[in-house]
C-alpha positions in Angstrom: 100.0 189.1 129.0 97.1 190.2 127.1 97.2 192.1 123.7 95.4 195.4 122.6 95.3 194.3 119.1 91.3 194.4 118.9 88.8 196.8 117.4 89.5 200.4 117.9 87.3 200.9 120.8 88.8 197.9 122.4 92.4 199.4 121.8 91.0 202.7 123.3 89.7 200.8 126.5 93.0 198.9 126.5 95.3 201.8 126.4 93.2 203.7 129.1 93.2 200.5 131.2 97.5 200.4 130.8 97.7 204.3 131.7 95.5 204.0 134.8 98.2 201.1 136.2 101.0 202.9 135.2 99.5 206.5 136.4 98.5 205.0 139.8 102.3 203.6 140.2 103.5 207.0 139.4 101.2 209.0 141.7 101.0 206.5 144.8 102.5 207.6 147.9 106.3 206.8 148.4 106.4 204.9 151.5 109.5 203.9 153.6 109.2 200.3 152.2 109.4 201.6 148.4 111.5 204.7 148.6 114.5 202.7 147.2 113.1 201.4 144.5 111.3 204.3 143.2 114.4 206.6 143.7 115.7 204.6 140.7 113.5 206.0 138.5 113.5 209.8 139.9 116.8 210.3 141.4 118.2 209.2 145.3 115.5 209.8 147.2 116.6 208.1 150.3 114.9 206.3 153.2 114.8 208.0 156.7 117.4 207.0 159.6 120.9 206.4 159.7 123.1 205.8 156.4 126.5 204.2 157.1 129.4 205.0 155.4 131.0 201.7 153.9 134.5 202.1 154.5 135.9 199.5 152.3 134.3 201.6 149.2 134.6 205.0 150.2 137.6 207.2 150.1 139.2 210.7 151.0 141.8 212.4 148.7 143.7 215.9 148.4 145.8 217.8 145.6 147.8 220.7 145.5 147.3 223.1 142.9 150.1 223.4 141.2 150.7 219.7 141.6 154.4 219.2 140.2 153.3 215.9 139.0 153.4 214.3 142.6 151.3 216.6 145.1 148.2 214.6 145.5 147.0 212.1 147.6 144.6 209.0 148.3 143.2 206.9 151.2 142.3 204.5 148.7 145.7 203.3 146.7 144.0 200.2 145.8 141.7 201.8 143.6 142.5 200.7 140.0 141.5 204.2 138.7 144.2 205.9 141.0 147.8 206.6 140.1 150.8 207.9 142.5 153.0 211.0 141.0 156.7 210.9 140.0 158.9 209.5 142.6 156.5 206.8 143.8 158.4 204.3 145.9 156.7 201.3 144.0 154.1 198.5 144.5 151.3 200.6 143.0 149.1 200.7 139.5 151.2 202.9 137.0 150.1 203.1 133.6 151.7 206.1 132.1 149.4 205.7 129.0 146.7 207.0 130.9 148.1 210.0 132.4 145.7 212.6 132.2 146.0 215.4 129.7 148.3 218.4 131.5 150.5 215.8 133.1 154.1 216.5 131.3 157.0 215.6 133.5 158.1 218.1 135.9 156.4 221.3 134.3 154.5 223.3 137.0 151.0 222.5 135.5 148.0 224.5 137.0 145.4 221.8 136.9 141.9 223.2 135.8 139.3 222.4 137.9 137.7 219.9 135.6 141.2 217.6 136.5 141.0 217.9 140.1 141.4 215.1 141.3 143.7 214.1 138.3 142.5 210.6 138.9 138.7 210.5 139.8 137.4 206.8 140.6 135.8 205.2 137.7 134.3 202.2 139.3 133.5 201.5 143.1 135.4 198.7 144.1 135.5 197.3 148.0 139.4 197.8 147.9 139.7 200.8 150.3 140.7 199.7 153.8 139.2 201.5 156.8 140.5 205.4 156.5 136.8 207.0 155.9 134.2 206.2 158.6 130.8 208.2 159.6 127.4 208.2 159.1 124.5 210.6 157.8 121.0 210.7 159.3 117.8 211.7 157.6 114.9 212.8 159.9 112.1 212.3 156.9 111.6 209.6 154.1 112.3 210.4 150.6 113.6 214.0 151.0 117.0 215.3 152.1 115.9 218.2 154.2 117.3 218.1 157.5 120.1 215.9 156.7 122.8 215.8 159.3 126.2 214.0 159.4 129.9 213.4 159.9 132.7 212.2 157.9 136.1 211.2 159.7 139.3 210.2 157.7 142.4 208.9 159.5 145.1 211.2 158.5 148.3 209.2 158.0 146.2 206.8 155.8 145.9 209.5 153.0 149.0 208.7 150.9 151.1 210.1 147.7 152.8 206.8 147.0 156.3 207.7 148.0 157.0 206.8 151.5 159.4 209.3 152.6 157.1 212.4 151.3 154.5 210.7 153.2 156.1 210.4 156.2 157.4 214.2 156.1 153.8 215.1 155.5 152.4 213.5 158.4 154.9 215.4 160.5 153.6 218.8 158.9 150.2 217.4 159.6 150.9 216.0 163.1 149.2 213.3 162.8 150.4 211.6 166.2 148.7 214.7 167.8 145.9 215.2 165.4 145.1 211.6 163.9 142.1 212.6 162.1 140.4 215.1 159.9 136.8 215.5 159.7 133.4 217.2 158.0 130.7 217.6 160.4 127.5 218.2 158.0 125.0 220.9 159.5 122.7 221.4 156.6 122.0 220.8 152.8 121.3 223.8 150.9 120.6 224.7 147.1 119.0 221.2 146.5 118.5 220.4 143.1 116.8 217.0 142.6 117.2 214.7 139.5 118.8 211.4 138.7 122.1 212.9 139.8 121.3 215.4 142.9 123.3 218.7 143.3 123.3 220.4 146.2 125.6 222.2 148.8 126.6 220.6 151.9 127.3 223.6 154.7 129.1 222.4 157.7 132.8 222.7 159.5 135.8 221.0 158.6 138.2 220.0 161.3 141.9 220.1 160.5 144.8 219.7 163.2 141.9 220.7 166.0 141.0 223.7 164.5 137.4 224.2 163.1 136.6 226.4 160.1 133.1 226.6 158.1 132.9 225.4 154.8 130.4 225.2 151.7 130.8 221.8 149.9 129.2 221.2 146.4 128.3 217.9 146.4 126.5 215.2 144.2 124.6 212.2 144.9 122.9 209.1 142.7 121.9 206.0 143.1 125.0 203.1 143.2 122.6 199.9 143.3 120.7 200.1 146.7 123.1 202.7 148.0 123.9 206.2 147.4 127.2 207.5 146.4 128.2 210.9 147.6 131.1 212.8 146.1 132.1 216.7 146.8 135.3 219.2 147.1 136.3 222.0 148.3 139.6 224.6 148.2 141.6 226.0 150.8 144.1 228.6 149.6 147.4 227.7 150.6 148.1 230.5 152.8 145.8 229.3 155.2 147.9 226.3 156.0 149.9 228.9 157.9 147.2 231.7 158.8 144.3 229.3 159.9 146.0 225.9 160.4 149.2 226.9 162.2 151.1 224.3 160.1 155.1 224.9 160.3 156.5 227.6 157.8 159.5 225.6 157.9 158.5 222.5 157.2 156.1 223.5 154.2 159.3 225.1 152.6 159.4 226.7 149.2 155.9 225.3 148.4 154.2 228.0 150.3 156.9 230.4 151.3 157.4 230.8 147.7 153.7 230.7 146.5 154.8 227.7 144.3 151.5 226.0 145.6 148.3 228.1 145.4 145.5 225.9 146.5 144.8 222.8 148.2 142.0 220.7 147.0 140.3 218.2 149.1 137.5 215.9 148.6 135.5 212.4 149.2 133.9 209.8 147.4 131.3 207.9 149.8 129.2 205.1 149.5 126.2 205.3 152.1 124.5 202.1 153.0 120.8 202.5 153.8 119.4 202.1 157.2 117.6 198.3 157.8 113.6 198.3 157.5 111.5 196.1 159.6 
């Protein structure tokens, strides 16, 4: 590589040449072939086409608030960041030294928003089975406008770590009759680009065969050549009875006695880019 350590005039010309090279690179059109590489510097700017969810490295979760030290679940119990709650039936990665602030025995802890979920994923690993499937379709390169998609979760794979509790939960949801719940993305709004993109995903959430419109705050950023997307939304527990028609008897005092206040649901997805020819 040549050096610019010459006369003042030569150094000035050399600097202009360097700026011209980098300036041309920064102002060049973002073609489909280069969008992936350019997005590393300017945030996630995806290629047009079908982005498929990598099931092995994607997960869904829920957490009740107040959580009572056991009412949270994940579709990826193999995730080394996750831990089951009290009364788990064993076989999971439990490190009580790493329990989050606010976890105090069986105290009725109201989790603040920043502690939901209690065990967010710290590092993506391909250990998640096939519980979460779906795709996102982008009509234009290097923009999120017009994005649509669908995420589907196999309902009886989202577990708390206690076999009896999970089986009872599945009877409440009636997973034999309604084996999946899903989110259908209709549009992305309030897009704030950057190294981490922030936006609002508007669409339809389906649980027990019942469709409800929801708005989900989401974040997206580059994870190698893929895009990682996280988001969560809240359902007041009263809606489990009023809108999703779950059994009041089976839900018991948690809902009937207003011991639970909110059901938070979320996802952490890895989107694999479309192939280019």
